[in-house]
C-alpha positions in Angstrom: 28.7 -21.2 12.5 25.3 -22.3 14.0 25.2 -25.4 16.2 23.5 -28.5 14.7 20.8 -30.8 16.1 19.4 -34.0 14.7 15.8 -34.2 13.6 15.0 -36.6 16.5 16.5 -34.3 19.1 14.5 -31.4 17.8 11.3 -33.3 18.1 12.1 -34.4 21.7 12.9 -30.8 22.7 9.7 -29.6 21.1 7.6 -32.2 23.0 9.3 -31.7 26.3 8.9 -28.0 26.0 5.2 -28.6 25.7 5.1 -30.6 28.9 5.2 -34.1 27.4 7.1 -37.0 29.0 5.8 -36.9 32.6 3.6 -39.5 34.2 -0.1 -39.3 33.4 -2.9 -40.0 35.9 -5.1 -43.1 35.4 -7.0 -43.0 38.7 -10.2 -40.9 39.1 -9.4 -37.2 39.5 -10.3 -35.0 42.4 -10.9 -31.2 42.2 -7.4 -30.6 43.6 -5.6 -33.0 41.2 -7.6 -31.5 38.3 -6.6 -27.9 39.3 -3.0 -29.0 39.4 -3.3 -30.7 36.0 -4.7 -27.6 34.4 -2.0 -25.4 36.0 0.7 -27.8 34.9 -0.6 -27.6 31.3 -1.0 -23.8 31.2 2.5 -23.4 32.6 3.7 -24.8 29.3 1.1 -23.8 26.8 -0.3 -20.4 28.3 -3.6 -21.1 26.6 -6.1 -23.7 25.4 -7.7 -23.3 22.0 -11.5 -23.5 22.2 -13.6 -25.6 19.9 -17.3 -26.4 20.1 -17.1 -29.8 18.4 -17.7 -32.5 21.1 -17.9 -35.7 18.9 -15.3 -37.2 21.4 -14.2 -34.4 23.7 -13.9 -30.7 23.3 -10.5 -29.5 21.9 -9.8 -27.3 24.9 -10.2 -30.3 27.3 -7.8 -32.6 25.4 -4.4 -30.9 25.9 -4.7 -31.4 29.7 -5.5 -35.1 29.2 -2.7 -35.4 26.7 -0.1 -34.1 29.2 -1.4 -35.2 32.6 -4.0 -38.0 32.1 -7.4 -38.1 33.7 -8.8 -34.8 35.0 -12.2 -33.1 35.4 -12.9 -30.4 32.8 -15.5 -28.9 35.0 -12.6 -27.2 36.7 -12.5 -24.9 33.6 -15.8 -23.3 34.7 -14.4 -22.0 37.9 -11.0 -21.1 36.2 -12.7 -18.5 34.0 -15.1 -17.2 36.6 -14.2 -13.7 37.9 -12.7 -13.6 41.3 -9.4 -14.1 43.2 -9.0 -17.8 41.9 -9.5 -16.9 38.2 -6.7 -18.4 36.2 -8.1 -18.0 32.6 -9.5 -15.3 30.4 -11.3 -16.0 27.1 -9.3 -14.1 24.4 -8.4 -14.2 20.8 -4.8 -15.4 21.3 -4.6 -18.3 18.8 -8.2 -18.0 17.5 -10.6 -18.2 20.4 -8.7 -19.5 23.5 -8.7 -19.7 27.2 -5.6 -17.7 27.9 -3.7 -17.0 31.2 -4.4 -13.5 32.4 -0.9 -12.2 31.6 -1.4 -13.2 27.9 -4.8 -11.6 27.8 -3.2 -8.4 29.2 -0.4 -8.5 26.7 -2.9 -8.7 23.8 -4.5 -5.4 24.7 -2.9 -3.8 21.7 -4.8 -6.3 19.4 -8.1 -5.4 21.0 -7.3 -1.7 20.6 -6.5 -2.3 16.9 -9.8 -4.1 16.5 -11.7 -1.1 17.9 -10.0 1.1 15.3 -10.7 -1.2 12.4 -13.6 -0.3 10.1 -16.4 -2.8 10.5 -18.9 -1.9 7.8 -21.8 -3.6 9.6 -21.1 -1.5 12.7 -21.2 1.7 10.6 -24.7 0.7 9.5 -25.7 -0.1 13.1 -24.3 3.2 14.4 -26.3 5.1 11.8 -29.6 3.2 12.2 -29.4 2.4 16.0 -27.2 5.0 17.7 -28.4 4.0 21.1 -27.7 0.3 20.8 -24.3 0.2 22.4 -25.4 2.1 25.5 -28.5 -0.2 25.8 -26.3 -3.3 25.6 -24.2 -2.0 28.5 -27.3 -1.2 30.5 -28.8 -4.7 29.9 -25.6 -6.5 30.9 -25.4 -4.3 34.0 -29.0 -5.3 34.8 -29.1 -9.1 33.8 -25.5 -10.1 33.2 -23.8 -12.4 32.8 -25.8 -13.2 29.7 -25.3 -14.5 26.2 -25.7 -12.4 23.0 -28.9 -14.3 22.3 -30.3 -13.3 25.7 -29.3 -9.7 25.2 -30.9 -9.7 21.8 -34.2 -11.1 23.2 -34.2 -8.7 26.1 -34.0 -5.8 23.5 -36.6 -7.4 21.2 -34.1 -7.4 18.3 -35.2 -10.2 16.0 -34.1 -9.0 12.5 -31.3 -11.2 11.2 -29.3 -10.6 8.1 -30.2 -12.4 4.8 -28.3 -15.3 3.3 -26.3 -18.1 4.9 -23.5 -18.2 7.4 -23.2 -15.6 10.2 -26.8 -14.4 10.2 -26.6 -12.3 13.3 -28.9 -9.6 14.6 -27.6 -6.1 15.0 -27.4 -6.7 18.7 -25.3 -9.8 18.3 -22.9 -8.0 16.0 -22.6 -5.2 18.5 -22.0 -7.6 21.4 -19.3 -9.5 19.4 -17.6 -6.1 18.6 -17.6 -5.0 22.3 -16.1 -8.3 23.3 -13.4 -8.3 20.7 -12.4 -4.7 21.6 -12.2 -5.5 25.3 -15.3 -3.6 26.6 -17.0 -6.9 27.5 -15.6 -9.9 29.5 -16.5 -13.5 28.8 -17.1 -15.2 32.1 -18.1 -18.7 31.0 -20.2 -20.6 28.5 -23.9 -21.6 28.6 -25.1 -25.2 28.2 -25.4 -24.4 24.4 -21.8 -23.3 24.4 -22.6 -19.6 24.0 -20.4 -17.0 25.6 -21.7 -15.4 28.7 -20.8 -11.7 28.8 -20.4 -9.2 31.5 -19.1 -5.7 31.6 -15.3 -5.6 31.8 -13.8 -4.4 35.0 -10.9 -2.0 35.2 -7.5 -3.6 34.9 -3.9 -2.4 35.1 -2.5 -0.4 32.2 -1.3 -2.9 29.5 2.3 -2.7 28.2 3.1 -0.8 25.1 2.7 -2.9 21.9 6.5 -3.2 21.3 7.0 -4.6 24.9 3.9 -6.8 24.7 5.0 -8.4 21.4 8.4 -9.0 22.8 6.9 -10.7 25.9 4.5 -12.8 23.7 7.4 -13.9 21.4 9.4 -14.9 24.4 6.5 -17.0 25.8 5.9 -18.6 22.4 9.5 -19.4 21.9 9.8 -20.9 25.4 6.6 -23.0 24.9 7.8 -24.3 21.5 11.4 -24.9 22.7 12.7 -25.0 19.2 10.9 -23.5 16.2 11.1 -21.7 12.9 10.1 -18.0 13.1 6.8 -18.6 11.3 5.8 -21.0 14.1 6.7 -18.5 16.8 4.6 -15.9 15.0 1.7 -18.3 14.6 1.5 -19.2 18.3 -0.3 -16.0 19.2 -1.4 -15.2 15.7 1.1 -12.4 15.2 2.6 -11.5 11.8 6.1 -12.5 10.9 7.2 -9.0 10.1 5.5 -7.8 13.4 7.7 -10.1 15.5 11.0 -9.7 13.6 12.4 -6.9 15.9 11.5 -8.9 19.0 13.2 -12.0 17.6 16.3 -10.0 16.8 16.3 -8.5 20.3 15.9 -12.0 21.9 18.8 -13.4 19.8 21.0 -10.5 20.8 20.1 -11.1 24.4 21.0 -14.7 24.2 17.5 -15.9 24.9 17.2 -17.4 21.4 20.0 -19.1 19.4 20.0 -20.1 15.8 20.6 -23.8 15.3 20.5 -26.0 12.2 18.3 -29.1 12.3 19.3 -31.9 10.1 16.4 -33.2 8.0 16.3 -35.8 5.2 14.7 -33.2 2.9 17.3 -30.6 3.7 18.6 -28.8 6.8 16.3 -26.2 8.5 17.4 -23.2 10.5 15.4 -22.9 13.7 15.5 -20.9 16.9 16.3 -22.7 20.2 15.2 -21.2 23.5 18.0 -21.1 26.1 15.6 -22.7 28.7 14.7 -25.5 26.3 14.8 -28.9 28.0 17.3 -31.6 27.2 16.3 -33.9 24.3 15.9 -37.1 26.4 13.8 -39.9 24.9 10.1 -39.9 25.8 8.1 -42.8 27.0 4.7 -41.5 26.0 1.6 -42.7 24.2 -1.1 -40.0 23.9 -3.9 -38.8 21.8 -3.3 -35.2 20.5 -6.0 -32.8 19.4 -5.6 -31.1 16.1 -5.9 -27.8 18.0 -3.2 -28.7 20.5 -0.2 -26.2 20.6 2.1 -29.2 19.8 0.6 -29.4 16.3 -1.7 -26.5 15.6 0.8 -24.8 13.2 0.5 -27.2 10.3 3.9 -26.4 8.7 5.6 -27.2 12.0 3.7 -30.4 12.2 5.0 -31.3 8.7 8.6 -30.2 9.2 9.1 -31.6 12.7 6.8 -34.7 12.7 6.5 -35.5 9.0 2.7 -35.4 9.2 0.4 -33.7 6.8 -3.0 -33.0 8.5 -6.2 -31.6 7.2 -9.2 -31.8 9.6 -12.2 -33.6 8.1 -15.0 -31.5 9.5 -14.5 -28.9 6.8 -14.3 -31.5 4.0 -17.4 -33.1 2.3 -17.9 -36.7 3.7 -17.2 -38.2 0.3 -13.8 -36.6 0.1 -12.6 -37.4 3.6 -9.6 -39.7 3.8 -9.2 -40.1 7.6 -12.6 -39.4 9.1 -14.5 -36.5 10.6 -12.3 -35.4 13.5 -9.3 -37.6 13.6 -6.9 -37.2 16.6 -3.2 -37.7 16.2 -1.5 -40.5 18.1 1.9 -39.7 19.7 4.2 -42.6 20.5 7.6 -41.6 21.8 8.7 -38.7 19.6 6.8 -39.9 16.6 3.2 -39.6 15.3 2.7 -42.9 13.6 -1.1 -43.0 13.5 -4.4 -41.1 13.8 -7.8 -42.3 15.0 -11.3 -41.0 14.2 -13.3 -41.2 17.5 -16.9 -40.7 18.5 -18.2 -40.9 22.1 -21.6 -42.6 22.0 -22.8 -41.5 25.4 -26.2 -43.1 25.1 -24.7 -46.6 24.7 -21.6 -45.8 26.9 -19.3 -46.7 24.0 -16.2 -45.2 22.5 -16.5 -45.8 18.7 -13.3 -46.0 16.7 -14.5 -45.2 13.3 -11.1 -45.4 11.7 -7.4 -46.1 12.6 -5.0 -44.8 10.0 -1.3 -45.3 9.6 0.7 -42.1 8.9 3.0 -42.3 5.8 5.9 -40.5 7.5 7.6 -40.2 4.1 10.9 -38.9 5.3 11.4 -41.2 8.3 13.8 -44.1 7.6 12.0 -47.4 7.8 14.3 -48.6 10.6 13.0 -45.8 12.8 9.3 -46.5 12.2 7.7 -48.5 15.0 6.1 -51.9 14.0 2.4 -51.8 13.4 1.8 -54.2 16.3 3.7 -51.9 18.7 1.6 -48.9 17.5 -1.8 -50.7 17.9 -0.9 -52.2 21.3 0.1 -48.7 22.6 -3.0 -47.1 20.9 -5.3 -49.7 22.5 -3.9 -48.8 25.9 -4.4 -45.1 25.3 -8.0 -45.7 24.0 -8.8 -47.5 27.3 -7.5 -44.5 29.2 -9.5 -42.1 27.0 -12.7 -44.2 27.5 -12.3 -44.3 31.2 -11.7 -40.5 31.3 -14.9 -39.9 29.3 -16.9 -42.4 31.4 -17.5 -44.9 28.6 -17.6 -48.5 29.5 -16.8 -50.1 26.1 -14.8 -49.6 22.9 -15.9 -50.6 19.5 -13.6 -50.6 16.4 -15.2 -50.4 13.0 -13.3 -52.5 10.4 -13.6 -52.9 6.7 -13.2 -50.5 3.7 -12.4 -46.9 4.6 -11.6 -47.6 8.2 -7.9 -47.5 7.8 -4.9 -49.8 7.6 -4.7 -50.3 11.4 -8.3 -51.0 12.3 -8.2 -54.8 12.2 -5.0 -54.9 14.2 -6.4 -52.4 16.7 -9.6 -54.4 17.1 -7.5 -57.5 17.8 -5.3 -55.6 20.3 -8.4 -54.4 22.2 -9.9 -57.9 22.2 -6.7 -59.3 23.6 
């Protein structure tokens, strides 16, 4: 018979496995403290999902702030730069991510599979421009690191596809293909957030796919602490049937154990990692990006935290219910609210465009924190966030559409 855990204990294990619960910095960061903050986060997450939206802060900057407090994201630029101190590689681990080198290496089988896939646009390019791929390699050897746009301009390729969406030139398609198949390395981003490519250098032979998947599943399970198999698969965007043999092996080895988590809607069977931390209560109040590993598998967010989340950036403005890019607010082991933030850097103000109360439909009322406790804690976290982003003031919009907590939050910040 499988051991049982309460819903609360499962949430605490999940959060502590992701590095939550330790003290966060509030004083100005130094390069050394920022490097330690990044390393401490990657030790738990193994990656940072990349997103270009910077309405408040980029998604790959937030997980470090969530776990460690104030840090300098400029450290990322040196972390991805080739050399002996490189600690990150841009990869397709969970979408586009900055991944630790070991994960990048373990994902070599995916890059190889990409090279064997039939890209119809590349068949057309290979027929019409057979010398394009060698020319791209020559250009990058000559002018690299360079963006796909720079390579395109260097080759005089100006013909874009018709229609809307990804209207790339043949050169841009070819560069993207070479990167996804591992022939090119991304060594940073430009001021316009374009990838900067260089030729890939030789690296040690990667593990066989079966071994790589087993290692990735072990990493994912350890990072999650306790999880359903679908969440373990999602961590590195693997398929459930692809990881099933690795999960069976890890269960047989005692690295994973089946447990039953009690839930008001019905018990759920999950896998507990043998190194999962103890489910001690957490004294934490932190903003969480929608692309943070804590929450980026939406079924896990629903099952463990009772939160249904759909990001507003892909929803027409008239249909948005909680703003454009709302961040979740973690308080203890619950997510009782979310806030829609915008950094107005011209005025030096953090705008709170909405503060919304999470319904938490399965959470007993006695367990829900009082609204005043939520807004007081949220006000403190917003002050930390504004300081981190170099913003001198905070403004809360109130009135229709700004959420149930906006008036109370504005009062808490005034107080």
